[in-house]
A tleap script that builds the chain and sets N, CA, C and O, in Angstrom:
source leaprc.protein.ff14SB
mol = sequence {
  NMET GLN LYS ILE PHE LEU ASP THR ASN ILE
  VAL ILE ASP PHE LEU GLY ASN ARG GLU HIE
  PHE TYR GLU SER SER ALA LYS ILE LEU THR
  LEU ALA ASP LYS LYS LYS ILE LYS VAL PHE
  THR SER PRO THR SER ILE ALA ASN ALA TYR
  TYR ILE LEU SER ARG HIE GLU SER SER LYS
  ILE VAL LEU GLU LYS ILE ARG LYS PHE LYS
  LEU LEU CYS HIE ILE SER ILE MET ASP ASP
  GLU VAL ILE GLU LYS ALA ILE ASN SER ASP
  PHE LYS ASP PHE GLU ASP SER MET GLN TYR
  PHE SER ALA ILE ALA THR ASN CYS ASP ILE
  ILE ILE THR ARG ASN GLU LYS ASP PHE LYS
  ASN ALA LEU ILE PRO VAL MET ASN PRO GLU
  SER TYR LEU LYS ILE LEU ARG CLYS
}
set mol.1.N position { 0.846 -1.175 0.000 }
set mol.1.CA position { 0.000 0.000 0.000 }
set mol.1.C position { 0.892 1.239 0.000 }
set mol.1.O position { 1.841 1.335 0.779 }
set mol.2.N position { 0.580 2.170 -0.870 }
set mol.2.CA position { 1.373 3.379 -0.980 }
set mol.2.C position { 1.146 4.286 0.227 }
set mol.2.O position { 0.025 4.446 0.710 }
set mol.3.N position { 2.255 4.880 0.702 }
set mol.3.CA position { 2.203 5.803 1.835 }
set mol.3.C position { 2.425 7.220 1.325 }
set mol.3.O position { 3.423 7.510 0.665 }
set mol.4.N position { 1.478 8.096 1.643 }
set mol.4.CA position { 1.494 9.484 1.182 }
set mol.4.C position { 1.679 10.395 2.387 }
set mol.4.O position { 1.079 10.174 3.439 }
set mol.5.N position { 2.508 11.415 2.230 }
set mol.5.CA position { 2.709 12.399 3.294 }
set mol.5.C position { 2.126 13.733 2.846 }
set mol.5.O position { 2.496 14.246 1.790 }
set mol.6.N position { 1.216 14.302 3.640 }
set mol.6.CA position { 0.614 15.609 3.347 }
set mol.6.C position { 1.344 16.683 4.146 }
set mol.6.O position { 1.474 16.581 5.366 }
set mol.7.N position { 1.820 17.719 3.445 }
set mol.7.CA position { 2.490 18.791 4.181 }
set mol.7.C position { 1.464 19.734 4.812 }
set mol.7.O position { 0.263 19.608 4.572 }
set mol.8.N position { 1.941 20.661 5.604 }
set mol.8.CA position { 1.080 21.549 6.389 }
set mol.8.C position { 0.068 22.300 5.527 }
set mol.8.O position { -1.107 22.368 5.886 }
set mol.9.N position { 0.496 22.862 4.406 }
set mol.9.CA position { -0.422 23.647 3.579 }
set mol.9.C position { -1.597 22.812 3.082 }
set mol.9.O position { -2.725 23.301 3.022 }
set mol.10.N position { -1.342 21.575 2.733 }
set mol.10.CA position { -2.418 20.707 2.263 }
set mol.10.C position { -3.381 20.393 3.403 }
set mol.10.O position { -4.596 20.374 3.205 }
set mol.11.N position { -2.847 20.149 4.583 }
set mol.11.CA position { -3.695 19.887 5.751 }
set mol.11.C position { -4.581 21.100 6.035 }
set mol.11.O position { -5.778 20.955 6.284 }
set mol.12.N position { -3.999 22.277 5.997 }
set mol.12.CA position { -4.768 23.504 6.248 }
set mol.12.C position { -5.801 23.728 5.146 }
set mol.12.O position { -6.943 24.093 5.427 }
set mol.13.N position { -5.404 23.510 3.899 }
set mol.13.CA position { -6.358 23.656 2.790 }
set mol.13.C position { -7.548 22.736 2.976 }
set mol.13.O position { -8.693 23.144 2.785 }
set mol.14.N position { -7.275 21.491 3.350 }
set mol.14.CA position { -8.358 20.529 3.507 }
set mol.14.C position { -9.248 20.893 4.704 }
set mol.14.O position { -10.465 21.009 4.564 }
set mol.15.N position { -8.638 21.072 5.874 }
set mol.15.CA position { -9.429 21.341 7.079 }
set mol.15.C position { -10.160 22.682 7.009 }
set mol.15.O position { -11.251 22.833 7.558 }
set mol.16.N position { -9.555 23.637 6.338 }
set mol.16.CA position { -10.171 24.957 6.227 }
set mol.16.C position { -11.025 25.126 4.992 }
set mol.16.O position { -11.593 26.194 4.765 }
set mol.17.N position { -11.121 24.054 4.175 }
set mol.17.CA position { -11.892 24.115 2.931 }
set mol.17.C position { -11.440 25.314 2.097 }
set mol.17.O position { -12.251 26.103 1.612 }
set mol.18.N position { -10.113 25.424 1.948 }
set mol.18.CA position { -9.520 26.598 1.303 }
set mol.18.C position { -8.805 26.230 0.009 }
set mol.18.O position { -8.460 25.076 -0.247 }
set mol.19.N position { -8.605 27.256 -0.778 }
set mol.19.CA position { -7.779 27.169 -1.977 }
set mol.19.C position { -8.323 26.152 -2.974 }
set mol.19.O position { -9.307 25.463 -2.708 }
set mol.20.N position { -7.679 26.076 -4.098 }
set mol.20.CA position { -8.148 25.144 -5.128 }
set mol.20.C position { -7.678 23.714 -4.870 }
set mol.20.O position { -8.097 22.806 -5.588 }
set mol.21.N position { -6.828 23.481 -3.876 }
set mol.21.CA position { -6.380 22.123 -3.581 }
set mol.21.C position { -7.329 21.369 -2.655 }
set mol.21.O position { -7.120 20.184 -2.395 }
set mol.22.N position { -8.372 22.039 -2.151 }
set mol.22.CA position { -9.294 21.339 -1.249 }
set mol.22.C position { -9.884 20.099 -1.910 }
set mol.22.O position { -9.872 19.015 -1.327 }
set mol.23.N position { -10.393 20.255 -3.114 }
set mol.23.CA position { -11.073 19.139 -3.781 }
set mol.23.C position { -10.134 17.963 -4.021 }
set mol.23.O position { -10.501 16.818 -3.760 }
set mol.24.N position { -8.935 18.228 -4.512 }
set mol.24.CA position { -8.005 17.121 -4.761 }
set mol.24.C position { -7.518 16.503 -3.453 }
set mol.24.O position { -7.308 15.291 -3.390 }
set mol.25.N position { -7.338 17.301 -2.424 }
set mol.25.CA position { -6.952 16.755 -1.118 }
set mol.25.C position { -8.059 15.866 -0.565 }
set mol.25.O position { -7.792 14.811 0.009 }
set mol.26.N position { -9.296 16.298 -0.743 }
set mol.26.CA position { -10.435 15.491 -0.295 }
set mol.26.C position { -10.479 14.153 -1.031 }
set mol.26.O position { -10.811 13.131 -0.432 }
set mol.27.N position { -10.149 14.151 -2.313 }
set mol.27.CA position { -10.122 12.900 -3.082 }
set mol.27.C position { -9.027 11.969 -2.560 }
set mol.27.O position { -9.222 10.756 -2.490 }
set mol.28.N position { -7.890 12.532 -2.197 }
set mol.28.CA position { -6.807 11.722 -1.635 }
set mol.28.C position { -7.255 11.095 -0.316 }
set mol.28.O position { -6.995 9.917 -0.069 }
set mol.29.N position { -7.915 11.863 0.516 }
set mol.29.CA position { -8.384 11.326 1.792 }
set mol.29.C position { -9.509 10.311 1.601 }
set mol.29.O position { -9.679 9.418 2.431 }
set mol.30.N position { -10.274 10.434 0.526 }
set mol.30.CA position { -11.278 9.419 0.203 }
set mol.30.C position { -10.592 8.097 -0.124 }
set mol.30.O position { -11.079 7.032 0.255 }
set mol.31.N position { -9.468 8.162 -0.824 }
set mol.31.CA position { -8.696 6.943 -1.110 }
set mol.31.C position { -8.181 6.318 0.183 }
set mol.31.O position { -8.138 5.094 0.312 }
set mol.32.N position { -7.793 7.153 1.131 }
set mol.32.CA position { -7.349 6.638 2.431 }
set mol.32.C position { -8.511 5.981 3.164 }
set mol.32.O position { -8.347 4.933 3.788 }
set mol.33.N position { -9.682 6.597 3.086 }
set mol.33.CA position { -10.860 6.037 3.742 }
set mol.33.C position { -11.223 4.672 3.155 }
set mol.33.O position { -11.718 3.793 3.860 }
set mol.34.N position { -10.971 4.511 1.865 }
set mol.34.CA position { -11.252 3.236 1.190 }
set mol.34.C position { -10.085 2.251 1.329 }
set mol.34.O position { -10.102 1.169 0.743 }
set mol.35.N position { -9.076 2.640 2.111 }
set mol.35.CA position { -7.907 1.786 2.393 }
set mol.35.C position { -7.086 1.473 1.140 }
set mol.35.O position { -6.459 0.418 1.052 }
set mol.36.N position { -7.092 2.400 0.170 }
set mol.36.CA position { -6.295 2.217 -1.046 }
set mol.36.C position { -4.897 2.800 -0.887 }
set mol.36.O position { -3.954 2.362 -1.547 }
set mol.37.N position { -4.768 3.781 -0.018 }
set mol.37.CA position { -3.472 4.383 0.310 }
set mol.37.C position { -3.455 4.638 1.821 }
set mol.37.O position { -4.490 4.600 2.486 }
set mol.38.N position { -2.266 4.896 2.338 }
set mol.38.CA position { -2.124 5.249 3.745 }
set mol.38.C position { -1.569 6.677 3.782 }
set mol.38.O position { -0.535 6.962 3.178 }
set mol.39.N position { -2.255 7.558 4.486 }
set mol.39.CA position { -1.894 8.974 4.504 }
set mol.39.C position { -1.303 9.350 5.861 }
set mol.39.O position { -1.804 8.947 6.911 }
set mol.40.N position { -0.223 10.135 5.812 }
set mol.40.CA position { 0.457 10.613 7.008 }
set mol.40.C position { 0.585 12.134 6.949 }
set mol.40.O position { 0.538 12.733 5.874 }
set mol.41.N position { 0.744 12.731 8.095 }
set mol.41.CA position { 1.172 14.118 8.220 }
set mol.41.C position { 1.962 14.229 9.513 }
set mol.41.O position { 2.025 13.278 10.292 }
set mol.42.N position { 2.557 15.374 9.739 }
set mol.42.CA position { 3.397 15.528 10.933 }
set mol.42.C position { 2.611 16.151 12.086 }
set mol.42.O position { 1.594 16.810 11.867 }
set mol.43.N position { 3.085 15.939 13.307 }
set mol.43.CA position { 2.467 16.624 14.444 }
set mol.43.C position { 2.522 18.143 14.274 }
set mol.43.O position { 1.610 18.855 14.693 }
set mol.44.N position { 3.597 18.629 13.657 }
set mol.44.CA position { 3.745 20.056 13.403 }
set mol.44.C position { 2.620 20.566 12.502 }
set mol.44.O position { 2.090 21.655 12.717 }
set mol.45.N position { 2.264 19.781 11.504 }
set mol.45.CA position { 1.185 20.183 10.594 }
set mol.45.C position { -0.144 20.292 11.326 }
set mol.45.O position { -0.917 21.222 11.094 }
set mol.46.N position { -0.402 19.340 12.208 }
set mol.46.CA position { -1.648 19.371 12.987 }
set mol.46.C position { -1.664 20.610 13.885 }
set mol.46.O position { -2.670 21.316 13.954 }
set mol.47.N position { -0.554 20.870 14.568 }
set mol.47.CA position { -0.479 22.030 15.462 }
set mol.47.C position { -0.634 23.339 14.688 }
set mol.47.O position { -1.354 24.237 15.124 }
set mol.48.N position { 0.037 23.446 13.546 }
set mol.48.CA position { -0.062 24.666 12.748 }
set mol.48.C position { -1.464 24.851 12.178 }
set mol.48.O position { -1.978 25.968 12.125 }
set mol.49.N position { -2.077 23.750 11.752 }
set mol.49.CA position { -3.450 23.833 11.241 }
set mol.49.C position { -4.380 24.336 12.339 }
set mol.49.O position { -5.229 25.194 12.099 }
set mol.50.N position { -4.218 23.801 13.533 }
set mol.50.CA position { -5.050 24.259 14.650 }
set mol.50.C position { -4.845 25.749 14.891 }
set mol.50.O position { -5.812 26.500 15.018 }
set mol.51.N position { -3.599 26.174 14.953 }
set mol.51.CA position { -3.278 27.576 15.231 }
set mol.51.C position { -3.891 28.499 14.181 }
set mol.51.O position { -4.530 29.493 14.526 }
set mol.52.N position { -3.704 28.180 12.924 }
set mol.52.CA position { -4.186 29.049 11.840 }
set mol.52.C position { -5.709 29.028 11.752 }
set mol.52.O position { -6.335 30.083 11.656 }
set mol.53.N position { -6.304 27.855 11.783 }
set mol.53.CA position { -7.757 27.770 11.617 }
set mol.53.C position { -8.515 28.320 12.815 }
set mol.53.O position { -9.618 28.844 12.658 }
set mol.54.N position { -7.939 28.209 14.017 }
set mol.54.CA position { -8.648 28.708 15.197 }
set mol.54.C position { -8.678 30.233 15.254 }
set mol.54.O position { -9.352 30.802 16.113 }
set mol.55.N position { -7.973 30.891 14.372 }
set mol.55.CA position { -8.068 32.350 14.262 }
set mol.55.C position { -9.370 32.754 13.565 }
set mol.55.O position { -9.840 33.883 13.710 }
set mol.56.N position { -9.950 31.804 12.800 }
set mol.56.CA position { -11.131 32.103 11.988 }
set mol.56.C position { -12.380 31.337 12.417 }
set mol.56.O position { -13.498 31.695 12.046 }
set mol.57.N position { -12.178 30.285 13.199 }
set mol.57.CA position { -13.290 29.469 13.673 }
set mol.57.C position { -13.084 29.189 15.153 }
set mol.57.O position { -11.987 29.385 15.677 }
set mol.58.N position { -14.120 28.737 15.822 }
set mol.58.CA position { -13.973 28.426 17.240 }
set mol.58.C position { -13.037 27.231 17.420 }
set mol.58.O position { -12.957 26.348 16.566 }
set mol.59.N position { -12.340 27.229 18.540 }
set mol.59.CA position { -11.437 26.121 18.856 }
set mol.59.C position { -12.176 24.789 18.843 }
set mol.59.O position { -11.642 23.782 18.379 }
set mol.60.N position { -13.389 24.787 19.345 }
set mol.60.CA position { -14.183 23.566 19.403 }
set mol.60.C position { -14.427 23.000 18.001 }
set mol.60.O position { -14.302 21.794 17.791 }
set mol.61.N position { -14.766 23.843 17.064 }
set mol.61.CA position { -15.006 23.400 15.681 }
set mol.61.C position { -13.715 22.879 15.059 }
set mol.61.O position { -13.714 21.837 14.404 }
set mol.62.N position { -12.621 23.600 15.265 }
set mol.62.CA position { -11.336 23.187 14.690 }
set mol.62.C position { -10.886 21.853 15.287 }
set mol.62.O position { -10.423 20.974 14.559 }
set mol.63.N position { -11.015 21.698 16.589 }
set mol.63.CA position { -10.631 20.432 17.221 }
set mol.63.C position { -11.468 19.269 16.699 }
set mol.63.O position { -10.949 18.163 16.542 }
set mol.64.N position { -12.730 19.493 16.433 }
set mol.64.CA position { -13.579 18.439 15.877 }
set mol.64.C position { -13.135 18.081 14.454 }
set mol.64.O position { -13.104 16.906 14.089 }
set mol.65.N position { -12.795 19.084 13.663 }
set mol.65.CA position { -12.284 18.820 12.312 }
set mol.65.C position { -10.995 17.997 12.373 }
set mol.65.O position { -10.816 17.055 11.602 }
set mol.66.N position { -10.112 18.358 13.284 }
set mol.66.CA position { -8.845 17.637 13.433 }
set mol.66.C position { -9.103 16.207 13.897 }
set mol.66.O position { -8.470 15.272 13.407 }
set mol.67.N position { -10.019 16.034 14.828 }
set mol.67.CA position { -10.342 14.688 15.307 }
set mol.67.C position { -10.810 13.805 14.155 }
set mol.67.O position { -10.367 12.663 14.037 }
set mol.68.N position { -11.686 14.310 13.316 }
set mol.68.CA position { -12.189 13.546 12.172 }
set mol.68.C position { -11.072 13.292 11.152 }
set mol.68.O position { -10.973 12.206 10.582 }
set mol.69.N position { -10.242 14.302 10.937 }
set mol.69.CA position { -9.124 14.179 10.006 }
set mol.69.C position { -8.171 13.070 10.442 }
set mol.69.O position { -7.678 12.304 9.614 }
set mol.70.N position { -7.914 12.991 11.749 }
set mol.70.CA position { -6.982 11.990 12.260 }
set mol.70.C position { -7.521 10.568 12.163 }
set mol.70.O position { -6.769 9.614 12.361 }
set mol.71.N position { -8.795 10.410 11.864 }
set mol.71.CA position { -9.334 9.071 11.603 }
set mol.71.C position { -8.847 8.544 10.254 }
set mol.71.O position { -8.800 7.334 10.036 }
set mol.72.N position { -8.485 9.456 9.353 }
set mol.72.CA position { -8.024 9.088 8.009 }
set mol.72.C position { -6.521 9.262 7.826 }
set mol.72.O position { -5.927 8.660 6.931 }
set mol.73.N position { -5.919 10.065 8.653 }
set mol.73.CA position { -4.520 10.446 8.457 }
set mol.73.C position { -3.703 10.090 9.691 }
set mol.73.O position { -4.017 10.529 10.797 }
set mol.74.N position { -2.667 9.304 9.505 }
set mol.74.CA position { -1.782 8.904 10.598 }
set mol.74.C position { -0.788 10.032 10.894 }
set mol.74.O position { -0.448 10.824 10.015 }
set mol.75.N position { -0.343 10.088 12.110 }
set mol.75.CA position { 0.658 11.081 12.498 }
set mol.75.C position { 2.033 10.435 12.361 }
set mol.75.O position { 2.282 9.356 12.899 }
set mol.76.N position { 2.914 11.106 11.640 }
set mol.76.CA position { 4.233 10.550 11.349 }
set mol.76.C position { 5.161 10.635 12.561 }
set mol.76.O position { 4.856 11.267 13.573 }
set mol.77.N position { 6.277 9.987 12.414 }
set mol.77.CA position { 7.300 9.954 13.465 }
set mol.77.C position { 7.966 11.321 13.580 }
set mol.77.O position { 8.319 11.941 12.578 }
set mol.78.N position { 8.128 11.775 14.809 }
set mol.78.CA position { 8.837 13.030 15.072 }
set mol.78.C position { 9.667 12.796 16.327 }
set mol.78.O position { 9.354 13.315 17.398 }
set mol.79.N position { 10.734 12.006 16.178 }
set mol.79.CA position { 11.565 11.666 17.326 }
set mol.79.C position { 12.866 12.478 17.296 }
set mol.79.O position { 13.046 13.348 16.445 }
set mol.80.N position { 13.757 12.182 18.228 }
set mol.80.CA position { 15.013 12.926 18.321 }
set mol.80.C position { 15.841 12.836 17.044 }
set mol.80.O position { 16.487 13.807 16.651 }
set mol.81.N position { 15.824 11.686 16.404 }
set mol.81.CA position { 16.593 11.513 15.168 }
set mol.81.C position { 16.053 12.411 14.059 }
set mol.81.O position { 16.823 13.045 13.337 }
set mol.82.N position { 14.743 12.462 13.928 }
set mol.82.CA position { 14.119 13.335 12.918 }
set mol.82.C position { 14.473 14.795 13.211 }
set mol.82.O position { 14.838 15.539 12.301 }
set mol.83.N position { 14.367 15.197 14.456 }
set mol.83.CA position { 14.669 16.582 14.836 }
set mol.83.C position { 16.128 16.908 14.556 }
set mol.83.O position { 16.435 17.979 14.032 }
set mol.84.N position { 17.025 16.001 14.899 }
set mol.84.CA position { 18.462 16.216 14.659 }
set mol.84.C position { 18.757 16.370 13.162 }
set mol.84.O position { 19.498 17.267 12.759 }
set mol.85.N position { 18.180 15.500 12.356 }
set mol.85.CA position { 18.380 15.606 10.906 }
set mol.85.C position { 17.814 16.920 10.374 }
set mol.85.O position { 18.426 17.561 9.520 }
set mol.86.N position { 16.654 17.318 10.873 }
set mol.86.CA position { 16.036 18.574 10.417 }
set mol.86.C position { 16.893 19.776 10.782 }
set mol.86.O position { 17.054 20.700 9.986 }
set mol.87.N position { 17.438 19.757 11.988 }
set mol.87.CA position { 18.280 20.874 12.433 }
set mol.87.C position { 19.536 20.991 11.575 }
set mol.87.O position { 19.984 22.097 11.273 }
set mol.88.N position { 20.098 19.860 11.185 }
set mol.88.CA position { 21.364 19.852 10.443 }
set mol.88.C position { 21.196 19.808 8.925 }
set mol.88.O position { 22.173 19.614 8.202 }
set mol.89.N position { 19.989 19.982 8.444 }
set mol.89.CA position { 19.756 19.881 7.006 }
set mol.89.C position { 20.006 21.213 6.293 }
set mol.89.O position { 20.232 22.246 6.922 }
set mol.90.N position { 19.958 21.152 4.968 }
set mol.90.CA position { 20.144 22.345 4.139 }
set mol.90.C position { 18.823 23.017 3.762 }
set mol.90.O position { 18.813 23.957 2.967 }
set mol.91.N position { 17.723 22.547 4.319 }
set mol.91.CA position { 16.434 23.155 4.011 }
set mol.91.C position { 16.416 24.613 4.471 }
set mol.91.O position { 16.960 24.954 5.522 }
set mol.92.N position { 15.783 25.463 3.668 }
set mol.92.CA position { 15.648 26.871 4.043 }
set mol.92.C position { 14.624 27.051 5.152 }
set mol.92.O position { 14.747 27.954 5.980 }
set mol.93.N position { 13.624 26.196 5.166 }
set mol.93.CA position { 12.524 26.324 6.114 }
set mol.93.C position { 12.551 25.139 7.076 }
set mol.93.O position { 12.528 23.985 6.647 }
set mol.94.N position { 12.598 25.425 8.378 }
set mol.94.CA position { 12.697 24.362 9.373 }
set mol.94.C position { 11.468 23.459 9.359 }
set mol.94.O position { 11.598 22.244 9.512 }
set mol.95.N position { 10.285 24.025 9.179 }
set mol.95.CA position { 9.080 23.196 9.144 }
set mol.95.C position { 9.126 22.213 7.977 }
set mol.95.O position { 8.784 21.042 8.140 }
set mol.96.N position { 9.549 22.682 6.799 }
set mol.96.CA position { 9.684 21.773 5.660 }
set mol.96.C position { 10.680 20.666 5.968 }
set mol.96.O position { 10.464 19.507 5.613 }
set mol.97.N position { 11.761 21.027 6.624 }
set mol.97.CA position { 12.777 20.052 6.997 }
set mol.97.C position { 12.209 19.000 7.946 }
set mol.97.O position { 12.457 17.806 7.775 }
set mol.98.N position { 11.449 19.442 8.943 }
set mol.98.CA position { 10.830 18.508 9.890 }
set mol.98.C position { 9.861 17.571 9.167 }
set mol.98.O position { 9.832 16.370 9.433 }
set mol.99.N position { 9.078 18.128 8.262 }
set mol.99.CA position { 8.117 17.308 7.534 }
set mol.99.C position { 8.835 16.294 6.640 }
set mol.99.O position { 8.449 15.127 6.580 }
set mol.100.N position { 9.868 16.745 5.957 }
set mol.100.CA position { 10.607 15.864 5.057 }
set mol.100.C position { 11.200 14.669 5.812 }
set mol.100.O position { 11.045 13.523 5.388 }
set mol.101.N position { 11.873 14.940 6.924 }
set mol.101.CA position { 12.501 13.842 7.659 }
set mol.101.C position { 11.475 12.977 8.381 }
set mol.101.O position { 11.733 11.803 8.647 }
set mol.102.N position { 10.325 13.538 8.697 }
set mol.102.CA position { 9.222 12.726 9.233 }
set mol.102.C position { 8.701 11.784 8.159 }
set mol.102.O position { 8.423 10.615 8.430 }
set mol.103.N position { 8.570 12.296 6.937 }
set mol.103.CA position { 8.117 11.458 5.814 }
set mol.103.C position { 9.109 10.329 5.554 }
set mol.103.O position { 8.706 9.193 5.305 }
set mol.104.N position { 10.386 10.634 5.611 }
set mol.104.CA position { 11.432 9.620 5.415 }
set mol.104.C position { 11.353 8.572 6.536 }
set mol.104.O position { 11.387 7.372 6.265 }
set mol.105.N position { 11.247 9.021 7.784 }
set mol.105.CA position { 11.214 8.101 8.931 }
set mol.105.C position { 9.983 7.191 8.891 }
set mol.105.O position { 10.014 6.074 9.408 }
set mol.106.N position { 8.925 7.667 8.288 }
set mol.106.CA position { 7.688 6.894 8.204 }
set mol.106.C position { 7.655 6.057 6.918 }
set mol.106.O position { 6.670 5.370 6.647 }
set mol.107.N position { 8.725 6.117 6.135 }
set mol.107.CA position { 8.840 5.381 4.871 }
set mol.107.C position { 7.750 5.745 3.875 }
set mol.107.O position { 7.208 4.882 3.185 }
set mol.108.N position { 7.436 7.041 3.810 }
set mol.108.CA position { 6.439 7.492 2.839 }
set mol.108.C position { 7.016 7.421 1.424 }
set mol.108.O position { 8.218 7.587 1.212 }
set mol.109.N position { 6.128 7.172 0.469 }
set mol.109.CA position { 6.526 7.049 -0.936 }
set mol.109.C position { 6.502 8.374 -1.678 }
set mol.109.O position { 7.252 8.573 -2.635 }
set mol.110.N position { 5.633 9.284 -1.232 }
set mol.110.CA position { 5.441 10.564 -1.922 }
set mol.110.C position { 5.101 11.631 -0.896 }
set mol.110.O position { 4.406 11.366 0.085 }
set mol.111.N position { 5.600 12.850 -1.135 }
set mol.111.CA position { 5.198 14.011 -0.348 }
set mol.111.C position { 4.249 14.836 -1.210 }
set mol.111.O position { 4.574 15.192 -2.343 }
set mol.112.N position { 3.080 15.134 -0.665 }
set mol.112.CA position { 2.102 15.961 -1.366 }
set mol.112.C position { 2.159 17.354 -0.754 }
set mol.112.O position { 1.998 17.519 0.455 }
set mol.113.N position { 2.390 18.353 -1.597 }
set mol.113.CA position { 2.560 19.729 -1.144 }
set mol.113.C position { 2.025 20.696 -2.186 }
set mol.113.O position { 1.866 20.339 -3.354 }
set mol.114.N position { 1.755 21.891 -1.770 }
set mol.114.CA position { 1.393 22.959 -2.690 }
set mol.114.C position { 2.653 23.555 -3.312 }
set mol.114.O position { 2.619 24.068 -4.431 }
set mol.115.N position { 3.751 23.485 -2.588 }
set mol.115.CA position { 4.999 24.149 -2.985 }
set mol.115.C position { 6.101 23.118 -3.213 }
set mol.115.O position { 6.925 22.869 -2.333 }
set mol.116.N position { 6.103 22.533 -4.386 }
set mol.116.CA position { 7.071 21.475 -4.688 }
set mol.116.C position { 8.514 21.958 -4.563 }
set mol.116.O position { 9.400 21.184 -4.200 }
set mol.117.N position { 8.748 23.223 -4.859 }
set mol.117.CA position { 10.121 23.746 -4.786 }
set mol.117.C position { 10.679 23.747 -3.364 }
set mol.117.O position { 11.896 23.774 -3.177 }
set mol.118.N position { 9.790 23.717 -2.352 }
set mol.118.CA position { 10.257 23.669 -0.963 }
set mol.118.C position { 11.002 22.378 -0.654 }
set mol.118.O position { 11.780 22.318 0.298 }
set mol.119.N position { 10.765 21.345 -1.461 }
set mol.119.CA position { 11.389 20.037 -1.255 }
set mol.119.C position { 12.245 19.656 -2.469 }
set mol.119.O position { 12.307 18.484 -2.840 }
set mol.120.N position { 12.900 20.639 -3.083 }
set mol.120.CA position { 13.562 20.426 -4.379 }
set mol.120.C position { 14.650 19.355 -4.379 }
set mol.120.O position { 14.899 18.755 -5.425 }
set mol.121.N position { 15.293 19.096 -3.273 }
set mol.121.CA position { 16.351 18.086 -3.235 }
set mol.121.C position { 15.904 16.804 -2.536 }
set mol.121.O position { 16.730 16.033 -2.048 }
set mol.122.N position { 14.610 16.589 -2.493 }
set mol.122.CA position { 14.064 15.428 -1.791 }
set mol.122.C position { 14.485 14.126 -2.473 }
set mol.122.O position { 14.629 14.063 -3.694 }
set mol.123.N position { 14.676 13.106 -1.667 }
set mol.123.CA position { 15.044 11.786 -2.181 }
set mol.123.C position { 13.818 10.939 -2.505 }
set mol.123.O position { 13.947 9.831 -3.027 }
set mol.124.N position { 12.637 11.454 -2.199 }
set mol.124.CA position { 11.388 10.775 -2.568 }
set mol.124.C position { 10.580 11.737 -3.433 }
set mol.124.O position { 10.750 12.951 -3.318 }
set mol.125.N position { 9.705 11.224 -4.294 }
set mol.125.CA position { 8.927 12.105 -5.169 }
set mol.125.C position { 8.090 13.119 -4.388 }
set mol.125.O position { 7.558 12.828 -3.316 }
set mol.126.N position { 7.994 14.309 -4.958 }
set mol.126.CA position { 7.220 15.402 -4.375 }
set mol.126.C position { 6.302 15.938 -5.466 }
set mol.126.O position { 6.755 16.217 -6.576 }
set mol.127.N position { 5.019 16.082 -5.160 }
set mol.127.CA position { 4.095 16.629 -6.158 }
set mol.127.C position { 2.894 17.270 -5.486 }
set mol.127.O position { 2.643 17.082 -4.296 }
set mol.128.N position { 2.157 18.037 -6.288 }
set mol.128.CA position { 0.942 18.631 -5.740 }
set mol.128.C position { -0.194 17.610 -5.850 }
set mol.128.O position { -0.078 16.634 -6.591 }
set mol.129.N position { -1.279 17.830 -5.124 }
set mol.129.CA position { -2.354 16.834 -5.102 }
set mol.129.C position { -2.942 16.529 -6.476 }
set mol.129.O position { -3.266 15.379 -6.775 }
set mol.130.N position { -3.076 17.547 -7.302 }
set mol.130.CA position { -3.663 17.341 -8.627 }
set mol.130.C position { -2.782 16.440 -9.492 }
set mol.130.O position { -3.284 15.556 -10.187 }
set mol.131.N position { -1.477 16.664 -9.447 }
set mol.131.CA position { -0.540 15.829 -10.210 }
set mol.131.C position { -0.591 14.390 -9.722 }
set mol.131.O position { -0.559 13.454 -10.522 }
set mol.132.N position { -0.669 14.216 -8.415 }
set mol.132.CA position { -0.734 12.871 -7.860 }
set mol.132.C position { -1.981 12.144 -8.341 }
set mol.132.O position { -1.905 10.978 -8.730 }
set mol.133.N position { -3.111 12.807 -8.321 }
set mol.133.CA position { -4.360 12.171 -8.771 }
set mol.133.C position { -4.321 11.826 -10.253 }
set mol.133.O position { -4.873 10.807 -10.669 }
set mol.134.N position { -3.667 12.677 -11.061 }
set mol.134.CA position { -3.525 12.385 -12.495 }
set mol.134.C position { -2.735 11.098 -12.698 }
set mol.134.O position { -3.087 10.281 -13.550 }
set mol.135.N position { -1.687 10.914 -11.934 }
set mol.135.CA position { -0.876 9.697 -12.044 }
set mol.135.C position { -1.704 8.477 -11.659 }
set mol.135.O position { -1.611 7.433 -12.304 }
set mol.136.N position { -2.503 8.604 -10.625 }
set mol.136.CA position { -3.342 7.471 -10.198 }
set mol.136.C position { -4.368 7.067 -11.262 }
set mol.136.O position { -4.726 5.894 -11.374 }
set mol.137.N position { -4.833 8.039 -12.035 }
set mol.137.CA position { -5.842 7.758 -13.072 }
set mol.137.C position { -5.257 6.996 -14.247 }
set mol.137.O position { -5.992 6.343 -14.987 }
set mol.138.N position { -3.952 7.070 -14.428 }
set mol.138.CA position { -3.307 6.406 -15.575 }
set mol.138.C position { -3.243 4.912 -15.389 }
set mol.138.O position { -2.733 4.203 -16.257 }
savepdb mol mol.pdb
quit
């Protein structure tokens, strides 16, 4: 079963019903619900999604959305080794670095992101949700 890692922006887009990636992210999570793929995200993504979305909605509503989301999406590994690798990496953005090494530690096959260039030197494929769904249709 393929393991997919969703970065923070995709998690926020999905939970906040935002941007044009909401629909494709929802389709990816439908595949997870049907047990066709296994979806992961980082604890950092969940925390950031809560922080950003709770500025616009009540905490209670956001926590309920996160609870439902976590039924479909596993939380990736974020241990000392992941943190050490992230700290010592060449990534420009620490959050991207944490997500990347979490995806690696969880043996994910693909990272799904809105900003593919943020992971330009990744050792695993990186694509946006729409591109990923196009590949699945082939």
